[in-house]
N, C-alpha and C positions, 0 to 999 in steps of 0.2 A: 781472530784474538779475543774479541770479547765473549764469543762462544766458549773459548777455553777457559777464560777466567771465570764464567758463570759455572761451567762444568766443575771446576776446582772448588768453588765456593760451595756448591750443592754438595760435592763429594766430602768435603771438610766437615760440613754439618752432618752429614749421613753418618760419619764416623763417631759423631757425638751424640747420636740420638739414642734414645732409651731402647732397649732390647726388651720386647713385651709380647706374649702370646697373644694371639688374635681373639681367643676367648675371653681374656680380660681387658682388652682395649676399650677405653673409654676416653675418647680425644680430648674432650673438654678438661680432663683432670691435668693435663701439661699446663693449659693455660692458667688454671687455678693454682697449680704449684708455683707457676712464675710469680703471680700477685703476692702470693704467701713469701716466698725468698726474697722478692724486691722489697717488700714491707719491712722485714727483719733487717735487710742489709742498710736500708735508710735510716732505720732506728738507730742502729749501733754506730753507724758513721756520724750521724748528726749527734749522737751523745757522746762520741769520743771527742769531736771538733769541739763541742760547746764546755767539755770538761777539761781539755788539755790544751787548746788553742789561746794564745794570748792576743791575737790579731784583733784589732778594733771592730771589724765587723761580726766576729764572734762575741764579743762582750756585748754588742748591742741587741744580739739575737737572743740571748738567754732570757727563758721565760716568755718570748714573743709568741704569737699565734703560730707562727711556722715553726718554731721549735716545739710547742706543744702538740701540733699536728703530726709533725714526723716523729715524736717519741712514741705515739699510739701504733706505730708500726710494729711494735713489740707485740700486738696482737695478731701478728702473722703466724704466730706458733699455735694459737687456738685454730687459725685456718687450716693448718696442717692436721690437727687432731681431728677436725670434721672430715677431711680427705683420708685420714688413715682409717677412721670409723666406715666411711663408705667402701674403701678398697677391700678391706678384710672382711666386711659382712658380706660381700658379694657371693664368693664361693659357698659360703655357709648358707646364705638365704637361697641361693639356687637349689642347694641339696634339700633344706627345708619343704622348698616350694614345689619339690619334684621336677624341678627344671635341668638338674644335673646329677652326676654320679655322688655318692657320699665322699667327704672329704676326709682323707686319711690323715689322723691327728699326728702319727709320726712324721709323714712327709711334711704336713704343715710346719710343725716346729722346725723339721730339719731345713727347710726352705728359708725360715725366717733366719736361722743361723748361718747358712752358707751366703745368703743374700746381703747380709747387713754387717755380720762380723768383720770379715776382712777389711772393708774400708775404715770401719770404726776402728779396730786395733791399729791399722796402719796409720791412720790420722794421729792417734795417740801417741804412738811411738815415734812420729816425726816432729810432734809438738814437744814431746818431752827431750828428744835430742836437741832441738833447737833452744830449750831451756837450758841444758847442760852446757852447750857451746856457748851460751852467753854467760852463764855462771856456773862453774862446776861444783860448787858448794851447796848446790839445790839437790843434788842426787839423794842424800840421806834424808832430808826432810820431805822431798816431794815423792819418794818412791811408794810411800803408803798411800799417798793420794792418786797416784796413777793406778795403783792395785784396785782401790776403792771405785775408780772411775771405769776401769776396765770391766768391772763386774756390775756396772750400773747400780752402786751402793752408796756413792758419795754423799748424797744428801741424806740418805737413812744414817749414815755413820758420823759425818761431820756436820749436819744440819746447815749445809751452805753450798753454793754452787761449786763446781769442782775448779780446782786451782790449775789444772792442767788444760782444760777447755770448759769454759764456763757454759757454753750453750748445751753441754750434755744433759742438763737437768730434765730437759724436755724428753731425750731420749729413754731415761730412766722411767717416765711416765709412759712412754710407747711401750717399753719391755712389758710393764705391769699390764697394759691393755692386751698385748699378743698373748699374755699367759692365759687370761680368762676370756679371750673371745669367743672360744668353743662354748663355753658356758653361757655368756650373754647372747649368743646368737640362737638359743634355745626359743627365744622370744619370737622368732619367726616361724615356730611349729605351729602357732595360731593360723588356722587355714583361712579365715575369713579376712580379705584384704582391710575393710574398714575395722573390723575388731582389732586386728592386729596392728594397726596404725594407732587406734585409740590406746592400746596397750603400751606401745612405745611411747607415746605422750605422756601417759600416766607414770611410767618408770621415771622419765626424765623429771617430772614434777616433784615425785617422791624424792628423788636424789637431791634436787635443789632445795627442797625442804629441810633435809637432812643436813645439807651444807650450811643452810642459814641457822639452824640449830645448833651446829657444832662450832658454827664461827669460822668455817672454812672459806678461802677465797683463792685469789691467784697469788699462792706463795711459792716463790722459786727457790727458796732455801730450804724449805721442808715440804717438797712437792709429794702428793700421793695421787693415786688415779681417782680417788673420790674428789678430789679439788677440781678435775678436769672431766670428769665421766660424761657429763651432759654434752660437750662438744662431740665426743665419739659417738654418742647416742644419736645426735643429730645426723651424723654420717650413715647411721643405721636407717634412719626415717628417709634419707635421700636414697639409699640403696633400694629400699622398698618401692618407693616411687619411681625409680629408673626401671626395676624389673618389671613394675606394673605397666610401664609404658608411659606414665603421665609426663616425666621429664622429657622424654623424645616425641611428645605427640606433635605432629604438624597439623595445620600451619602455625608457626610461632608468631607472636603478636608484639608489636612495638611497645605495647602496654608494659611488658615486663622489663624492656629496657629503661623506661621510665620509671618502675619502680626501683630498679637497682640504682639509677642514677639519684633517686630521692633518698633512699634508704642507707646506702653505703655512707655518704657524707654525714646524715644524721647520726649513724652509729658512731662515727670517729668523733662527731663534736660531743657526744653524749658520753664517750670514754674520757674526753677532757674534762668537761664539767661535772659530771657525777661518776668517778671511776668506782665508787664502791657499789653501784647498782649493776656493774657489768657481770658478775657471776650469775645474775638471773636474766638480764636482757640480752647479753651478747649471744648465747647459745641459739636463741630463737631468731635473733636478728640475723646470724649466719646462716640459718636455715633458709629464710626467707631470700637473703641474698643469693645463696646458691642456686635455689630454684629458679629465681628470677634470671640467673646467668644461663642455666640449661635451656630455659623456654624463651628466652629473648633472642634478638637477632645483632643488633649492632655491636654490644661487648663480646659476643663470641666471635664475630668477624674480626674486630679489632685485635683481640688477642689469640688469633689463630696463625699469625705470622710465624715463618719457619724459625727465626732467631728465638722469638718468644717460646715457641714449644721446646726447641732444643734447651734453651735455658732452664725450663721448667722441668725437663727431663733430668738435669744435672743437678736438682735441687739438694738432694741428699749430700753430695760431696761439697758443693757451695755451702750449705748449713755447717757442716763440720768445720770448715777452714776459714769462713769469712771473717769472723770475730778475730781470729789470730791474725789474718793478713790485713785487717783494717789497723789493729793495734800496731803492727810491725810497720806497715807502709806509710800510715799517715803520721809518723813521727817525722818524716822528711817534707811532708806537704802541708801540715796543718797551719803554718803561718804565712803560707802564699796568699798575696793579695792583689786582685785584679779589679776590685770595685769597693764602694764604701757600703754596699748592700749584701745582705747575707746570701739571697738566692744566686747570683752570679758566681760568688765564691765557692758556694755549696755545689754548683753546677760543673765547676772545674775539679773539684775534689771527688764528685762521683765519676767523672771522666777518667781522672788519673787512678784512683782506688779500684773503681769498677773495672777498669781494662786490666790491671794487675790481678785482680780476684779472678776474673774470667779465664785468663792465660793460665795461672797457675793451677786452678780448679780442673781447667779443661785437661790438662795434661794428667792430672791424679784420676779423673773420671775415665778417661780413655785406657790408663795402664791398670786401674784397680778396680773402681765400681763398675764398669761397664761389663767387663768379662764375667763379674760376679752375678750379672743378671741372667747369663745362662743357667738354666736349671741344673745342667748335667757338666757344669765346668770341674767339679771334683773328678769325675770320670775322666774327662778330657786331660786334665793335668795329670792324673795318675797314669794315663795311658802315654803321655810324652815322657813321664819320669823313667817309665818302664823301657821306652823306647831308646832313650838316651842312655840307661844302664846297659842295655842289651847291645848297643854299638860299642860302648866302651869296653865291653867285655868278649866283643867279637862274636856275639850271638845273632846279631841282625845286620845285613848288608847296610852299607852307608846309604843306599838309595832307596831303602825298604823302610816303609812306615806302617805301624799298625793300624788297622781299621779303627777310625774314631767312632765313638759312640753316637747314636742317633740324636740329631739336635732337637731341642724342644724348647718351649717358652717359658715364661714366668708367671707366676700367681700374683 
């Protein structure tokens, strides 16, 4: 019986695992994605509770060290930016370094479209429908916001976060980065590894100097790529170190775990005490933290569990929906009270709201996002549509199916 339960458990996780081509598989990324999405989830849940709950334990927690610490989970967005820079740099860097065939730009942009747009638009449609069900009068007022959000221009047009889904401001930044990645990755054309890394570092420093001159920072109401470009460039540096073998060099040392254990809390504390220094300090701190994670032992082992990796693989769906789910579900749980202390009550909220979030996002991930991870899903879908039409018209026997396209992975 236990063997059957275990097989069912692993089978369920397998159905929720990310579909990824072997050429682009970097196991550590799922663990890092988990850390990023968990940080953002905690920040938004804590923010909702401290703003909306009237329970005594919440009133005493506002402005406390725990509250300030959890609020910095918003930096999980910057963690995602570094990962995006790393992932998108890899194929272009391999091309520039002569390690792989040239990247076809048409295929690159089409892949971004087929991979990300269906989950994104489906999410917006569901959230807009929920708004209409809750209040039908919002249709006329919110339709322009829906259209602007759908084309990643809400911040550019309205100079504020989307009223349909507030987290999409960061996706507007991601889209800007996707568009210019082929141009930015020309930096990998420098053949000497040492010179290339110096160039990448110099470009980061120039961008930060320009940010300081223009007074740019972490602006979520008026986000542009220039505000956050150093984080993506840190991903470039990590990709260069990864392809050069430095991040995967053996044997790994416990010193890197010690560095990570020291640097991560220091960065979080600095974000609380000196938030205005973050645009300068945080990109370099994240570069060191990510490098220490790759080279270390303890944290890589601790974050390599099947559940953690699975949740990390679902991070895009969770990111799209978590804020709306927290806002909806916490209405019913925000005043629950099991202790006079904030931490036990917060743990209860995490258990309740986290469970609801994982259940709902797992369903969406399995039905919508995961199928879009297959590179050839449009061809597969079109083949099924033609088969269905053929059967309905009597052109294809009921027990006959057309050949499916050859399977392939993702970039």
